[in-house]
N, C-alpha and C positions, 0 to 999 in steps of 0.2 A: 191564690188566696193571700199570699204574702203581699203582693202588689195592691190588693184591695184593703190591706190593713187588718186582715182577719186572723193571721197567724204570725208568730215569730219563730224563727229557727235558730238553732245553735248547734255546734258540733256535738256529735254523739260520742259514745265510748271509744269508737275507732273510726277510721276513715270511711267505712262502709255505711255509717249511720248518721242520722241527724235527729235532734230532739225538736219536736214541733209542739208548740203550746198555743192555745187560743188567746187572743188579745181581749181586752175589756170590750172592745167593739163587738167581737164575735160572741162573747159570753152574753151580751145584751140581746143577741139575736136567737139564742138557743131556745128559749121558751116559746117564741113565736114560731120557729121552725118546727118544734115538737108539736105545737098546736096544729100547724098546717098539715103535718104528717098524719096526725090522729084524725083530722077532719077528712083527709084524702082516703085513709083506710076505711073510715066509717061510711063514706060516700060510695066507695067501691063495693062494700058489703051490701049496702042498700040497693045498688044497681043489680048486683048478682042475685039478690032475692027476687027481683022482678023478672029475671030471665029464666028460660027453661033449663039452662045449664050455665055454670060459672064462666066468667070472662077468662079465668086462668085456663080453662079447658079450650076456649076459643083460641087462645094464643098457642096452646100445644097443637091444636088441630091445624092452624095456619102453618106452624113450623113444619109439621109433618107433610102438608101439601107442598110447601116450598122445597122440602127435601126431595120430594118426588120430581119436581120440576121447578127451576128457579123463576123468580118474578121476571127477570130479564128475558129468559127464554120464552116465557108466556107472552110477553109484550112483543118480542121479535116475531113469534108465530102470527100474532094478530096483524102486525104491520106487513108481514110478507104476503098475507092473504088480502090486504086492502089495496085496491087499484089506485087509490089516491096517494099511496106511499111509493108506488113504483116510479 
């Protein structure tokens, strides 16, 4: 973010810390970013209202499925059974 001109850093109270402040360029972006975040949240809520259960539950269900067996292992099994992969 510093390279993009969005923040300035300076030494903090001790060697373990730095102060980070937004530049004027970054401050001009804040309102637009907040608007984008709010629009994203509202859109997600609208999509969830159309579904039989929330997207957040979909994510949790997918995580649980991948905890049972990884995506990599699932693909490897499919490939092992595919003669074209042999």
